[in-house]
VODRENZA-932736 format. One record per residue (C-alpha): residue number from 1; residue in three letters; x, y negated, z. Coordinates in Angstrom, 2 decimals, always signed. Layout:
# residues N
     n   res        xx        yy        zz
   NUM   ALA         X         Y         Z
...
//
This chain:
# residues 331
     n   res        xx        yy        zz
     1   UNK    +34.94    +13.88    +60.80
     2   UNK    +37.37    +12.85    +58.04
     3   UNK    +36.29    +11.80    +54.56
     4   UNK    +37.69    +12.73    +51.16
     5   UNK    +36.94    +10.35    +48.31
     6   UNK    +36.70    +12.06    +44.94
     7   UNK    +36.83     +9.43    +42.20
     8   UNK    +35.33    +10.80    +39.01
     9   UNK    +34.07    +13.74    +41.06
    10   UNK    +30.85    +14.23    +39.07
    11   UNK    +32.79    +15.25    +35.98
    12   UNK    +34.21    +18.50    +34.66
    13   UNK    +37.20    +18.91    +36.98
    14   UNK    +35.54    +17.27    +39.96
    15   UNK    +32.53    +19.56    +40.10
    16   UNK    +34.87    +22.58    +40.06
    17   UNK    +37.03    +21.08    +42.81
    18   UNK    +34.21    +20.06    +45.14
    19   UNK    +33.10    +23.58    +46.19
    20   UNK    +36.66    +24.25    +47.38
    21   UNK    +36.77    +21.03    +49.39
    22   UNK    +33.28    +21.77    +50.72
    23   UNK    +34.69    +24.76    +52.63
    24   UNK    +36.48    +22.32    +54.93
    25   UNK    +34.89    +20.47    +57.83
    26   UNK    +34.83    +17.04    +56.20
    27   UNK    +32.58    +14.64    +54.30
    28   UNK    +33.00    +14.39    +50.54
    29   UNK    +32.24    +11.02    +48.94
    30   UNK    +31.96    +11.20    +45.15
    31   UNK    +32.42     +7.95    +43.24
    32   UNK    +31.52     +8.09    +39.54
    33   UNK    +30.09     +5.91    +36.77
    34   UNK    +28.42     +8.99    +35.18
    35   UNK    +29.90     +8.16    +31.78
    36   UNK    +30.50    +11.89    +31.22
    37   UNK    +29.61    +13.35    +34.59
    38   UNK    +26.18    +14.18    +35.97
    39   UNK    +24.96    +13.96    +39.52
    40   UNK    +23.42    +17.43    +39.26
    41   UNK    +26.96    +18.81    +38.86
    42   UNK    +27.29    +18.18    +42.61
    43   UNK    +24.51    +20.65    +43.47
    44   UNK    +26.79    +23.64    +44.13
    45   UNK    +28.90    +21.68    +46.59
    46   UNK    +25.78    +20.21    +48.24
    47   UNK    +24.40    +23.71    +48.72
    48   UNK    +27.70    +24.82    +50.26
    49   UNK    +27.97    +21.79    +52.54
    50   UNK    +24.49    +20.43    +53.39
    51   UNK    +24.60    +16.79    +54.40
    52   UNK    +28.32    +16.42    +53.74
    53   UNK    +28.40    +15.66    +49.99
    54   UNK    +27.54    +12.07    +49.12
    55   UNK    +27.38    +10.12    +45.88
    56   UNK    +27.84     +6.48    +44.90
    57   UNK    +27.29     +5.33    +41.33
    58   UNK    +30.09     +2.83    +40.76
    59   UNK    +32.35     +1.37    +38.09
    60   UNK    +35.78     +2.05    +39.56
    61   UNK    +37.47     -0.43    +37.23
    62   UNK    +35.61     -3.13    +39.21
    63   UNK    +37.78     -3.89    +42.25
    64   UNK    +34.99     -5.46    +44.30
    65   UNK    +32.60     -2.57    +43.61
    66   UNK    +35.31     -0.07    +44.54
    67   UNK    +36.01     -1.83    +47.82
    68   UNK    +32.28     -1.76    +48.60
    69   UNK    +32.16     +2.00    +47.87
    70   UNK    +35.02     +2.53    +50.34
    71   UNK    +33.07     +0.55    +52.96
    72   UNK    +30.16     +2.94    +52.43
    73   UNK    +32.46     +5.94    +52.83
    74   UNK    +33.94     +4.53    +56.05
    75   UNK    +30.52     +4.74    +57.69
    76   UNK    +30.94     +8.53    +57.56
    77   UNK    +34.39     +8.66    +59.15
    78   UNK    +38.07     +7.99    +58.48
    79   UNK    +39.15     +8.31    +54.85
    80   UNK    +42.32    +10.42    +54.83
    81   UNK    +42.69    +11.15    +51.10
    82   UNK    +41.60    +10.12    +47.61
    83   UNK    +41.35    +12.47    +44.64
    84   UNK    +41.64    +10.29    +41.53
    85   UNK    +40.06    +12.18    +38.62
    86   UNK    +38.46     +9.16    +36.93
    87   UNK    +39.64     +8.33    +33.40
    88   UNK    +38.62     +7.99    +29.79
    89   UNK    +38.98    +11.53    +28.42
    90   UNK    +38.29    +10.63    +24.77
    91   UNK    +41.76    +10.01    +23.31
    92   UNK    +40.54     +8.93    +19.81
    93   UNK    +38.19     +6.38    +21.45
    94   UNK    +41.17     +4.87    +23.24
    95   UNK    +43.12     +4.68    +19.99
    96   UNK    +40.22     +2.84    +18.35
    97   UNK    +39.81     +0.44    +21.28
    98   UNK    +42.68     +0.07    +23.76
    99   UNK    +40.35     -1.62    +26.24
   100   UNK    +38.70     +1.76    +26.89
   101   UNK    +41.85     +3.24    +28.43
   102   UNK    +42.87     -0.02    +30.08
   103   UNK    +39.52     -0.14    +31.85
   104   UNK    +38.72     +3.50    +32.57
   105   UNK    +42.20     +5.02    +32.97
   106   UNK    +44.41     +2.24    +34.37
   107   UNK    +42.13     -0.26    +36.11
   108   UNK    +40.46     +2.58    +38.01
   109   UNK    +43.91     +3.40    +39.42
   110   UNK    +44.56     -0.23    +40.29
   111   UNK    +41.21     -0.63    +42.07
   112   UNK    +41.55     +2.60    +44.04
   113   UNK    +45.07     +1.75    +45.18
   114   UNK    +43.97     -1.71    +46.31
   115   UNK    +41.18     -0.15    +48.39
   116   UNK    +43.55     +2.48    +49.80
   117   UNK    +46.03     -0.19    +50.81
   118   UNK    +43.36     -2.28    +52.54
   119   UNK    +41.98     +0.69    +54.48
   120   UNK    +45.31     +2.44    +55.09
   121   UNK    +44.36     +5.67    +53.31
   122   UNK    +47.54     +7.79    +53.38
   123   UNK    +47.25    +10.38    +50.58
   124   UNK    +46.47    +10.25    +46.86
   125   UNK    +46.05    +13.22    +44.51
   126   UNK    +46.15    +11.95    +40.93
   127   UNK    +45.02    +13.70    +37.76
   128   UNK    +47.75    +12.83    +35.28
   129   UNK    +48.38    +14.41    +31.89
   130   UNK    +50.84    +16.03    +29.52
   131   UNK    +50.10    +13.02    +27.29
   132   UNK    +52.60    +10.95    +29.30
   133   UNK    +55.50    +12.85    +27.67
   134   UNK    +54.72    +11.90    +24.09
   135   UNK    +55.76    +14.05    +21.14
   136   UNK    +59.06    +15.76    +21.97
   137   UNK    +58.62    +18.59    +19.49
   138   UNK    +59.38    +22.07    +20.76
   139   UNK    +61.42    +20.98    +23.78
   140   UNK    +59.96    +22.45    +27.00
   141   UNK    +58.46    +19.56    +28.95
   142   UNK    +59.75    +19.38    +32.51
   143   UNK    +59.16    +16.76    +35.17
   144   UNK    +62.66    +15.22    +34.92
   145   UNK    +62.72    +14.84    +31.14
   146   UNK    +62.95    +11.40    +29.56
   147   UNK    +62.47     +8.90    +28.18
   148   UNK    +58.70     +9.21    +28.38
   149   UNK    +57.22     +7.71    +25.20
   150   UNK    +53.45     +8.38    +24.97
   151   UNK    +51.87     +8.24    +21.50
   152   UNK    +48.30     +7.52    +22.67
   153   UNK    +46.83     +4.72    +24.74
   154   UNK    +45.46     +7.39    +27.05
   155   UNK    +48.97     +8.73    +27.69
   156   UNK    +50.32     +5.21    +28.11
   157   UNK    +47.73     +4.32    +30.74
   158   UNK    +48.28     +7.61    +32.60
   159   UNK    +52.02     +6.87    +32.65
   160   UNK    +51.38     +3.30    +33.80
   161   UNK    +49.15     +4.70    +36.54
   162   UNK    +51.94     +7.02    +37.68
   163   UNK    +54.29     +4.02    +37.83
   164   UNK    +51.79     +2.05    +39.91
   165   UNK    +51.33     +5.00    +42.28
   166   UNK    +55.10     +5.35    +42.61
   167   UNK    +55.35     +1.71    +43.67
   168   UNK    +52.51     +2.23    +46.15
   169   UNK    +54.33     +5.23    +47.63
   170   UNK    +57.32     +3.01    +48.30
   171   UNK    +55.11     +0.45    +50.03
   172   UNK    +52.18     +2.09    +51.81
   173   UNK    +51.19     +5.56    +50.63
   174   UNK    +52.38     +8.45    +52.81
   175   UNK    +51.94    +11.01    +50.05
   176   UNK    +51.18    +11.06    +46.31
   177   UNK    +50.75    +14.17    +44.18
   178   UNK    +50.88    +13.57    +40.43
   179   UNK    +49.19    +16.54    +38.77
   180   UNK    +50.15    +16.65    +35.09
   181   UNK    +47.37    +18.59    +33.36
   182   UNK    +47.68    +20.54    +30.11
   183   UNK    +44.51    +21.15    +28.06
   184   UNK    +41.93    +22.30    +30.61
   185   UNK    +38.98    +24.45    +29.55
   186   UNK    +35.89    +25.88    +31.18
   187   UNK    +32.41    +24.81    +32.22
   188   UNK    +30.53    +22.57    +32.48
   189   UNK    +32.16    +21.28    +29.30
   190   UNK    +31.65    +17.60    +28.54
   191   UNK    +34.14    +17.31    +25.67
   192   UNK    +37.04    +19.16    +24.06
   193   UNK    +37.82    +21.35    +21.09
   194   UNK    +35.74    +24.37    +22.16
   195   UNK    +32.58    +22.34    +22.75
   196   UNK    +33.22    +20.45    +19.51
   197   UNK    +33.48    +23.68    +17.50
   198   UNK    +30.37    +25.18    +19.11
   199   UNK    +28.36    +22.02    +18.44
   200   UNK    +29.49    +22.03    +14.81
   201   UNK    +28.30    +25.61    +14.44
   202   UNK    +24.98    +24.63    +16.00
   203   UNK    +24.54    +22.16    +13.16
   204   UNK    +25.82    +24.49    +10.42
   205   UNK    +26.29    +28.11    +11.46
   206   UNK    +27.87    +29.04     +8.15
   207   UNK    +30.81    +26.64     +8.17
   208   UNK    +33.30    +25.31    +10.69
   209   UNK    +35.41    +22.30     +9.69
   210   UNK    +38.64    +21.92    +11.67
   211   UNK    +40.71    +18.74    +11.99
   212   UNK    +44.28    +19.54    +10.96
   213   UNK    +45.72    +22.73     +9.50
   214   UNK    +45.20    +24.84    +12.62
   215   UNK    +48.90    +25.16    +13.50
   216   UNK    +48.60    +22.78    +16.47
   217   UNK    +49.73    +24.81    +19.48
   218   UNK    +49.26    +23.90    +23.12
   219   UNK    +48.98    +25.38    +26.59
   220   UNK    +45.45    +25.92    +27.90
   221   UNK    +44.51    +26.38    +31.55
   222   UNK    +41.13    +27.45    +32.88
   223   UNK    +39.62    +24.88    +35.22
   224   UNK    +39.25    +27.49    +37.99
   225   UNK    +43.04    +27.92    +37.99
   226   UNK    +43.59    +24.17    +37.80
   227   UNK    +41.62    +23.37    +40.95
   228   UNK    +43.26    +26.26    +42.83
   229   UNK    +46.67    +24.87    +41.88
   230   UNK    +45.77    +21.37    +43.06
   231   UNK    +44.48    +22.69    +46.36
   232   UNK    +47.65    +24.73    +46.81
   233   UNK    +49.89    +21.70    +46.27
   234   UNK    +47.71    +19.54    +48.49
   235   UNK    +48.07    +22.11    +51.30
   236   UNK    +51.86    +22.45    +51.02
   237   UNK    +53.85    +20.77    +53.78
   238   UNK    +57.39    +20.95    +52.42
   239   UNK    +57.07    +18.83    +49.28
   240   UNK    +58.53    +15.38    +48.55
   241   UNK    +56.51    +12.28    +49.35
   242   UNK    +55.81    +11.70    +45.67
   243   UNK    +55.47    +14.93    +43.76
   244   UNK    +54.98    +14.98    +39.98
   245   UNK    +54.20    +18.53    +38.84
   246   UNK    +53.18    +20.18    +35.59
   247   UNK    +50.18    +22.47    +36.07
   248   UNK    +49.83    +25.04    +33.33
   249   UNK    +50.04    +28.67    +32.26
   250   UNK    +53.24    +30.68    +31.99
   251   UNK    +53.19    +30.97    +28.19
   252   UNK    +53.66    +28.98    +24.98
   253   UNK    +49.95    +28.37    +24.44
   254   UNK    +47.66    +29.18    +21.53
   255   UNK    +46.93    +27.57    +18.18
   256   UNK    +43.82    +25.71    +17.06
   257   UNK    +43.46    +28.48    +14.46
   258   UNK    +43.17    +31.01    +17.30
   259   UNK    +40.53    +28.88    +19.01
   260   UNK    +38.53    +28.41    +15.81
   261   UNK    +38.58    +32.14    +15.09
   262   UNK    +37.65    +33.01    +18.68
   263   UNK    +34.74    +30.55    +18.70
   264   UNK    +33.31    +31.83    +15.42
   265   UNK    +33.63    +35.45    +16.58
   266   UNK    +31.59    +34.60    +19.69
   267   UNK    +29.05    +32.19    +18.20
   268   UNK    +28.73    +32.71    +14.44
   269   UNK    +30.78    +35.65    +13.11
   270   UNK    +29.91    +35.04     +9.46
   271   UNK    +30.94    +31.37     +9.48
   272   UNK    +33.74    +30.30     +7.14
   273   UNK    +36.52    +28.25     +8.71
   274   UNK    +37.80    +25.29     +6.67
   275   UNK    +41.04    +23.71     +7.87
   276   UNK    +42.21    +20.20     +7.11
   277   UNK    +45.72    +19.07     +6.23
   278   UNK    +48.64    +18.16     +8.47
   279   UNK    +49.46    +19.30    +11.96
   280   UNK    +47.61    +16.54    +13.83
   281   UNK    +43.91    +16.43    +14.54
   282   UNK    +43.85    +12.65    +15.11
   283   UNK    +46.10     +9.66    +15.76
   284   UNK    +47.71    +10.15    +19.17
   285   UNK    +47.42    +13.93    +19.05
   286   UNK    +50.59    +15.79    +20.09
   287   UNK    +50.53    +18.77    +17.70
   288   UNK    +52.72    +21.10    +19.71
   289   UNK    +54.13    +21.19    +23.19
   290   UNK    +55.44    +23.71    +25.67
   291   UNK    +55.13    +23.15    +29.41
   292   UNK    +57.80    +24.08    +31.90
   293   UNK    +56.00    +25.18    +35.08
   294   UNK    +59.09    +26.14    +37.05
   295   UNK    +58.44    +23.45    +39.67
   296   UNK    +54.90    +24.78    +40.16
   297   UNK    +56.20    +28.34    +40.53
   298   UNK    +58.79    +27.17    +43.06
   299   UNK    +55.94    +25.65    +45.03
   300   UNK    +54.41    +29.12    +45.23
   301   UNK    +51.59    +29.13    +42.68
   302   UNK    +50.89    +30.91    +39.38
   303   UNK    +47.67    +31.07    +37.30
   304   UNK    +45.42    +34.10    +37.04
   305   UNK    +44.94    +33.73    +33.26
   306   UNK    +47.22    +32.98    +30.32
   307   UNK    +46.23    +30.50    +27.59
   308   UNK    +44.48    +33.08    +25.39
   309   UNK    +42.46    +34.53    +28.27
   310   UNK    +41.56    +31.06    +29.53
   311   UNK    +40.30    +30.05    +26.08
   312   UNK    +38.28    +33.25    +25.59
   313   UNK    +36.67    +32.93    +29.03
   314   UNK    +35.88    +29.26    +28.43
   315   UNK    +34.36    +30.01    +25.02
   316   UNK    +31.97    +32.49    +26.60
   317   UNK    +31.06    +30.05    +29.38
   318   UNK    +30.48    +27.12    +27.02
   319   UNK    +28.60    +29.21    +24.45
   320   UNK    +26.28    +30.31    +27.25
   321   UNK    +26.01    +26.69    +28.43
   322   UNK    +24.98    +25.68    +24.91
   323   UNK    +22.36    +28.41    +24.59
   324   UNK    +24.20    +31.15    +22.68
   325   UNK    +23.45    +34.53    +24.22
   326   UNK    +26.32    +36.97    +24.64
   327   UNK    +27.07    +38.99    +21.52
   328   UNK    +24.56    +37.08    +19.41
   329   UNK    +25.29    +36.53    +15.74
   330   UNK    +24.19    +33.24    +14.24
   331   UNK    +25.89    +33.67    +10.88
//
């Protein structure tokens, strides 16, 4: 029986992806340092695939530890793919300390590729990001645009990872999918603007302070659509060996103002929203971008929700996760 390695698989995206992979006749080996993930997030996949979902607690920036984790996986069968979802997801933390992204976003890629080369693992599916593009204003971001000039260390290390994967594809990888995520929302939320707003209203249900003036506008994709898109691309047989692809909704996105208003309506309808100044929430924040998803559509996939619907659905999921009953007023 073949083995899929899911690096960072105990996190937000990973635990939504695992139940889809669990439908296949294969072992799933999750490697995670549990910085944001939780081992209990694997329960749904374990229930769906008894005895086939395994977990190793490991620091993937440590090359020796990563190699040892691969040795453990090889006891289950031949490793035929790696899903690389491991990264620092806190952009401001990476701005404050560049070592965070070097370690958790880039060195994880380096270690995984070294292990894949040693054990001749043919396929890599990499969670990249819109942050690689930098701030190009209102220009629709497509996969052939350039130059790519990230404005955050997170974006820089994702772009460096893509470059390293490209070199590996020339040398030893048989296939590499580079999934460029937009803002992804849903449950179980471990970070992000929706969770941040809900937690603020937990502390003070009469006031919501927002970083920036609320005009920041971005594309949002629900995690259920994201994992379906990745599985679709992974299953396609007519794509190039290395395939960078934007995954996102077919719209221009929504504003932070919309999200703030939607969160307060769901969680604390009487709360007053107080916006900051400027169109950036933090250093390294791209205030506005529009994704071109033409390549994704040509590959035969489209999302089930637009940005507004994805955000509303995620707000309800996360509010429930955080203990707010449906329709309750906390104002």
